[in-house]
N, C-alpha and C positions, 0 to 999 in steps of 0.2 A: 525892493533893494537900494539902497542909496548909497552911494559910496562918498568917503568925502570927500572933501575939496585939495584938488592934486592927484588923489587915489583914478585911479585905468585897469580898467582886463580887459583883457586882448587874448582869443584864442589863435591857433598857431596848429597844422595840422602838419607829422612828422613826415617825411619820405621817405621810400628807399634805401636812400642811401643814412640813414638818420637825419636829415642836417629838415632847417626849422626857415621858415619864413617870415621873418621879425615886421609887424602890421605897418606900415607904411604911413600910419599917425603916428606909431609909438616908435616910427624911427624920427623923426619930424623933431618928435619932439626933445627926442634923447641926441638928437644932432647925428646920428647915426647914418655917415657910411659909408659905397662896398666898399671895401678892400677893409677898413677900419677892426681890429682885434679887439673882439669881450672879451671877460674874464665871466667863466661862472664858477657858484659856492653852491655847493649840497650840505643837504640832511634828509641824511634819514631815514628822520618821521616828519622833517618839515615841507622838503621836496626841495626848488631848483632855485634858485636868485639868479642876476642877472643887472645890477646893477650900473648906476650912467657912469660915462668917464670920467664924469668931474668924480668922479667919486674915488677914482683910482689910487689919485695919489696921499688921503686922506684914509683910502687901508694900507698902500704901503707902510707911509708915515708909524699911521696903529702896527704893524706888521712889525715893524723894525726901533722902532722907541727905545734909549732908554742903551744901544746897542753900542756902544764907544769902540765898539775891533773896527778895527780898518783890514780888508781888503786881501789878500798880498801876493 
């Protein structure tokens, strides 16, 4: 099995409290530091995705694109 450039695979073990440890290589690659908040997306058929924090602004913008209503 050959991965495409920029694609990686890691494993993580779920602990008794439901916590996982993100592998160091992944934390370094995506700049994940202690105390960071991550967003998880889930799809019952496709699984769980944890996008890099650099994608948050784009995802937020896409979710609210075209909304002219103000929060009051």
